[in-house]
C-alpha positions in Angstrom: 0.0 0.0 0.0 2.9 2.4 0.8 4.5 1.7 -2.5 1.2 2.3 -4.3 0.8 5.6 -2.5 4.4 6.6 -3.3 3.8 5.8 -7.0 0.6 7.9 -7.0 2.3 10.8 -5.4 5.2 10.5 -7.9 2.7 10.5 -10.8 0.9 13.5 -9.4 4.2 15.3 -8.9 5.2 14.7 -12.5 1.8 16.0 -13.8 2.1 19.1 -11.7 5.6 19.7 -13.0 4.4 19.3 -16.6 1.6 21.8 -15.9 4.0 24.3 -14.3 6.4 24.0 -17.3 3.5 24.6 -19.7 2.3 27.6 -17.7 5.9 28.9 -17.6 6.2 28.6 -21.4 2.9 30.3 -22.3 2.8 32.7 -19.4 0.2 33.1 -16.5 -1.9 35.7 -18.4 -2.2 33.6 -21.6 -2.9 30.4 -19.5 -5.6 32.3 -17.6 -7.3 33.4 -20.9 -7.1 29.9 -22.3 -8.6 28.5 -19.1 -11.4 31.1 -19.2 -12.3 30.3 -22.8 -12.3 26.6 -22.0 -14.6 27.1 -18.9 -17.0 29.3 -20.8 -17.2 26.8 -23.7 -17.7 23.9 -21.3 -20.4 25.8 -19.4 -22.2 26.7 -22.7 -22.0 23.0 -23.8 -23.4 21.7 -20.5 -26.2 24.3 -20.4 -27.3 23.4 -23.9 -27.2 19.7 -23.1 -29.4 20.1 -20.0 -31.9 22.3 -21.8 -32.0 19.9 -24.6 -32.7 17.0 -22.3 -35.4 19.1 -20.6 -37.2 19.6 -23.9 -36.2 23.2 -24.6 -35.5 24.0 -28.2 -33.9 27.5 -27.6 -31.5 28.7 -25.0 -32.6 32.3 -24.8 -30.8 34.3 -22.0 -29.3 31.0 -20.7 -26.7 31.4 -23.5 -25.3 34.6 -22.1 -25.5 33.3 -18.5 -23.6 30.2 -19.5 -20.9 32.2 -21.3 -20.4 35.1 -18.9 -20.8 33.6 -15.4 -17.6 31.5 -15.6 -15.4 34.4 -16.9 -14.9 36.4 -13.6 -14.5 33.2 -11.6 -11.9 31.8 -14.1 -10.0 35.0 -14.2 -9.9 35.3 -10.4 -9.1 31.8 -9.4 -7.3 30.8 -12.6 -5.1 33.9 -12.6 -4.1 33.4 -9.0 -3.5 29.7 -9.4 -1.4 30.1 -12.6 0.6 32.9 -11.0 1.4 30.7 -8.1 2.3 27.8 -10.4 4.8 30.1 -12.3 6.4 31.3 -9.1 6.6 27.7 -7.8 8.4 26.6 -11.0 10.8 29.5 -10.7 11.5 28.7 -7.1 12.0 25.0 -8.0 14.4 25.9 -10.8 16.3 28.3 -8.4 16.6 25.6 -5.7 17.9 23.1 -8.3 20.4 25.6 -9.5 21.6 26.3 -6.0 22.0 22.6 -5.4 24.4 22.4 -8.3 26.5 25.4 -7.5 29.3 25.9 -5.0 28.2 28.9 -2.8 31.7 30.3 -2.3 33.2 30.3 -5.8 30.0 30.1 -7.9 31.5 27.1 -9.8 29.7 23.9 -10.4 29.8 21.6 -7.3 30.6 17.9 -7.0 27.1 16.8 -7.7 26.8 18.8 -10.9 30.2 17.7 -12.1 29.5 14.0 -11.6 26.2 14.3 -13.5 27.9 16.1 -16.4 30.9 13.8 -16.4 28.8 10.7 -16.7 27.0 12.2 -19.8 30.3 13.2 -21.4 31.9 9.8 -20.8 29.0 8.2 -22.5 29.2 10.6 -25.4 32.9 10.2 -25.7 32.6 6.4 -25.9 29.7 6.5 -28.4 31.4 9.0 -30.7 34.9 7.6 -30.3 36.4 10.8 -28.8 39.1 11.4 -26.2 38.4 12.9 -22.8 40.5 14.1 -19.9 40.1 15.1 -16.3 42.3 17.5 -14.3 42.5 17.5 -10.5 44.0 20.7 -9.1 45.0 21.4 -5.5 46.2 24.7 -4.0 49.7 24.2 -2.5 50.2 24.9 1.2 46.6 26.0 1.6 46.5 25.1 5.3 49.5 27.4 5.9 47.7 30.2 4.2 44.7 29.7 6.4 46.9 29.5 9.5 48.9 32.6 8.6 46.1 34.9 7.3 42.8 33.4 8.5 40.0 31.6 6.8 38.5 34.7 5.2 41.8 35.3 3.3 41.8 31.6 2.4 38.3 31.9 0.9 39.4 34.9 -1.1 42.3 32.9 -2.5 39.9 30.1 -3.6 37.7 32.6 -5.3 40.7 34.1 -7.1 42.1 30.7 -8.1 38.7 29.7 -9.5 38.5 33.0 -11.5 41.9 32.5 -13.1 41.2 28.9 -13.9 38.0 29.9 -15.7 39.9 32.5 -17.7 42.5 29.9 -18.7 40.0 27.2 -19.8 37.8 26.9 -22.9 34.1 27.5 -22.9 33.4 23.8 -23.5 35.4 22.8 -20.3 33.6 22.3 -17.0 35.4 23.6 -13.9 34.0 22.5 -10.5 35.0 22.8 -6.9 35.7 19.2 -5.8 36.0 20.0 -2.1 38.2 22.1 0.2 41.0 23.5 -1.8 40.6 21.0 -4.6 39.2 21.8 -8.1 38.4 19.4 -10.9 38.1 20.0 -14.6 36.3 18.0 -17.3 37.9 18.4 -20.7 35.6 16.9 -23.4 37.1 15.8 -26.7 40.6 16.4 -25.5 43.6 14.1 -25.8 46.0 13.9 -22.9 48.6 16.0 -24.8 46.2 18.9 -25.1 45.1 18.4 -21.5 48.6 18.8 -20.4 48.9 22.1 -22.3 45.6 23.4 -20.6 46.8 22.3 -17.2 50.1 24.2 -17.7 48.2 27.2 -18.8 46.1 27.1 -15.7 49.1 26.6 -13.5 50.9 29.6 -15.0 47.8 31.8 -14.8 47.6 31.1 -11.1 51.3 31.4 -10.1 52.2 34.3 -12.5 51.2 37.0 -10.0 50.1 37.3 -6.4 46.5 36.3 -5.7 45.9 38.9 -3.0 47.5 42.1 -1.8 47.2 42.4 2.0 48.1 45.3 4.1 51.8 44.4 4.4 52.5 41.5 2.1 51.3 39.6 -0.9 49.7 36.2 -0.9 51.5 34.1 -3.5 49.8 30.9 -4.4 50.8 28.0 -6.6 48.9 24.8 -7.5 49.7 21.3 -8.4 47.7 19.5 -11.1 47.2 15.8 -11.7 45.5 14.6 -14.9 44.3 11.4 -16.6 42.7 10.8 -20.0 40.8 8.3 -22.0 41.7 7.7 -25.6 39.0 7.1 -28.3 37.3 3.8 -27.8 38.2 3.4 -24.1 35.4 3.3 -21.6 36.7 3.8 -18.1 34.5 4.4 -15.1 34.4 8.0 -13.8 35.9 7.0 -10.4 38.7 5.2 -12.2 39.6 8.4 -14.1 39.5 10.5 -11.0 41.6 8.0 -9.1 44.3 8.1 -11.7 44.2 11.9 -11.7 44.5 11.9 -7.9 47.5 9.6 -8.2 49.1 12.1 -10.6 48.3 14.9 -8.3 50.1 13.0 -5.5 53.1 12.7 -7.7 53.1 16.4 -8.5 52.9 17.3 -4.8 55.8 15.0 -3.9 57.9 16.2 -6.8 58.1 19.7 -5.5 54.6 21.2 -6.1 53.7 23.9 -8.6 53.8 21.4 -11.5 51.6 19.2 -13.7 51.7 15.4 -13.7 49.7 13.6 -16.3 48.9 9.9 -17.1 47.6 8.6 -20.4 44.9 6.0 -19.8 45.3 3.0 -22.1 42.9 0.1 -22.2 45.5 -2.3 -20.9 46.0 -0.2 -17.7 42.3 -0.6 -16.7 41.5 -4.0 -18.3 41.7 -5.7 -14.9 39.4 -3.2 -13.3 36.9 -3.2 -16.1 36.3 -6.7 -17.3 33.7 -6.8 -20.1 32.8 -3.2 -19.5 31.4 -1.4 -22.6 29.9 1.8 -21.2 30.7 4.3 -18.4 29.4 3.0 -15.1 27.9 5.1 -12.4 30.2 6.7 -9.9 
């Protein structure tokens, strides 16, 4: 019984969402006018039917009553209802957007990145295209927080995200992965080009100081790890991220402020992906 109620509630929710989208497309005013015309037409039809059943051959003044009476009611109640539906859809869209955005940097968050990356992995496999992922970490970020405070640390993260966005292409997806880590999805990008983009990001961040405080500058560098899939390969998303994280570890332990990249070949993941033909969920 609980499952039946859940299915009924889900079906009702879907119908309401379709209605709200339709009202959002046509507008509350036009939807109200359409509802008014429909109610007047329905009222006229029902009035004629009952008069016909009662043996009346003409409608007389009943025609005007049937047409005009529903109009103010439809405008009042329909207008209010459709206005509320439009506002509800806007609020739902806003909540959905906020759920996909990191509140500090304004970048995509982990949830949005995972959703987009799954789609891109599937497209890359179906269209035989390469794909790469970059994992970026701010060097010595804890020391920055300890020396200058968390507010300065937040400002550094915002500035790093801004410079990364400027260095990347419009087709790339930059997201905040968590803490001082960022992740980049590079569709239709071989590992060689991914390395060039990673170096461009690294230089954009380390070229000049991120913040000018009262007495000193805050100079920030980043380390970047990358992994890529060649055309025809179909790794899982978590496998790509794991390999990028290993390369980030190498960059950190090789002196920081550098890029380390791994080309992902089918043989390297064959053991982890037996018989796998499509990107699997994270």
